[in-house]
N, C-alpha and C positions, 0 to 999 in steps of 0.2 A: 504494500500500500504506500503511495507517495506520501512523503512527510516533509513539511516546511518548518524551518526554524526562523522565526521572525524576531528580530532584535531592534529595539529603539534605544537611543542614547540621549535624545534631546531633553533639556531641562525647561523647555519653553511651553510645555503643555499644549493647549489647543491652538496656540500661536505658532507651533512648530511646523515648518515646511517639511522637514524630513519625516516627521510622523505622518503627515498627510500623504506623503509619497509612499511610505511603506504600507499604509492602510490601503491605498489604491492598488499597490502591487500584490498584497495579500489577497484582496478581493479578486484580482485577475487570476492569481494562482488557484484559488479555490474554484473559480468558474471553469478553469481548464483541467482540474483534477477532482472531479466529483468523488466523494468518499475519502479524499485525502485528509490528512490530519496536520494540525499546526501546534507547535510549541512556541510560547511567547516569553521573551525575557526583556524586562524594562531596566536597562542600565541607568537611565536618567533618574528614575524614582527609587530604584533599589540597586545602587552601585555595589560592585564586589569590593571587598577590602583590598587595599594595596598590599603587595608583598613587603615584608619588613625584615630586618636582620634576623628576627626570630623564626621567620617562616620561609625565607627564600630558598633554603636547601632542604625543604621537607621531603622532596622526592628522593633524595640521596640517603635518607636515614631509614633503616629498617623499620617496618611498621610497628613492631613491638617496642622500639626505642624512641618513637616520636613523642614529643611533648604534646600536651593538649592543643597548643597553638599550631604546631606543625601538622597534627592530625586533622584539624579543622581546615587548614589551608589545602592540604592534599585532597580532602574530601570535596572541596570546592572545585579543584582542578578536575577531579573525576566527574563531577556533575557537569561542568562546562564542556569538557571534551565529549562526554557521553551525549549531550544534546546535539553537538555537531555530528558525531558519528551516526546518530539516529536519523539524520536529515539527508534527503536527496538534494535539497536546496537550502542555502543559508542566505537570509536577507537581512542586511544591516543598514539602518538609517544612521548616517554619519554627518552630523552638523560640524561645521568648522568654527571653533572658538579661538579667538586670538591667534589665528593663522595655523592652528593645529587641531588635532583630534581631542575630544574631551578626555580627561584623565580616566574616566570610567571605561572608555574603550581601550585605553592602554592597559588598565588593570585586567580587563577581560582577556586581552591578548597574552598578558603575562601568565594568567592562569591556564590559558589554552596551550601554551608551550610547556609540555610536561613529558620528559623522557620516560618511555615505557607506556605512555598513553597516546600521545599524538606524534611522538618521534621514536623511531626504532632505536633501541639502545645499542645495537650492534652496528647497524649500517648508517645510523644518523639520518635515514630517510624519513620524510614526512609521511604520516599514516592517514591524512585527511584529504588527500588530493582528488579522490574520486567523487566529488560533489561540486555543484555549482555554487559559487559565492558571489552574490550580487550586492553591490554597495550603492545605496542611493544617497548621494552627498548633496548637502545644501550649504552654500556659502554666501555670506551677506554682501561681499564685495565682488569685484571682477578681477580675475587673475589669469585671463586668457593670454595666449601669445601676443606680444605687441603692446600689451597694456602696461601702465607704469608699475604695477605690482605683479607682473609676471613672475611666477616661481614662489610667491608668498604662500601658496596653499601647501603647507607641509603635511597636512593630513593625508592627501592623496599620494604624496611622495613617500610617506612613511609606511602606510598600511601594507602594501605588497611585500616590503622587506620585513615588517613586523611579523607577518604570518608565514613567511617563506619556509621556516623550519618545519612547519606542520604539513606542507604540501598544498595548502590552500592558495588559490590564485584569484584575487578579486577582479571583477570587471565593474566599472563605474558607470553610473548614469548621474550626471551632475546638473544641478540647478544653481545659478549664481545671480548675484545682484538682488538677493531676497530682501535687502534692507531699503531698496529704492523707494518703496511706497510708504515707509515709516520715517525715513530720514530726509528732511527737506533738501539737504545739500545734494542728495542723489536723485532728485525728482526727474532730472533730464534722462536718467537711465531706465525709467519705468517701461518704455517700449521694449528695450533690450531684455529687461527682467521678464516681461510677459512672454517674449519669444522663447527665452531659455526655459521657462516653466512649461510652455506648450510642447516644446521639443522633448523635454524629459517625460512628460505624461504620455506622449505618443510612443516613445521608446518603451516605457513601462507596459503600455497596452499591447505592444507587439512581442513582449517577452515570451509568452506562452500561446500566442495566437495559433501556431500550427497544431498544438495539442488540443486547443479549444475547437478547432475546425474538425 
């Protein structure tokens, strides 16, 4: 049975563009996969704890020797990796905050990289590569080639490297200039923002169109 893992990370609630996009994509996936199941994780409202000096090496400690903190951290890694392993498709809403990914997404990636769970301990090969990883990114400014802030989107630059050890390869659908309608200084970019959103919605609607047909 097809299974989707839907992850949101925005802290903007109903004002979030990335949440609206992932909701649209999930609806399209459900329409294309009748009977399919969905697991939902909300990193924005329920972030995973960051790794600490007390928990960072939990996976290298024998289970019977782990401290309570290490045992809890490893259990979270097992949960996070298990959710990805159970899914045919992973859908991540990725807002850009201060030119980077939310720290909650970084913590999710840190828990996802676990030798023995998502990385083969002998070959160091990733164990999660046989699934689709779709990232719906929203960014308030414009960082396209030729713009003054080209290259300032460090979220899209980082994520493929961040998950590379696991074998996951993200493919991005990006909406930009999302602040144009709320920031008067960006009002001239509203037409570009509308076009970016329309193109992203069209790309989302086409993701599973062959399966729906």
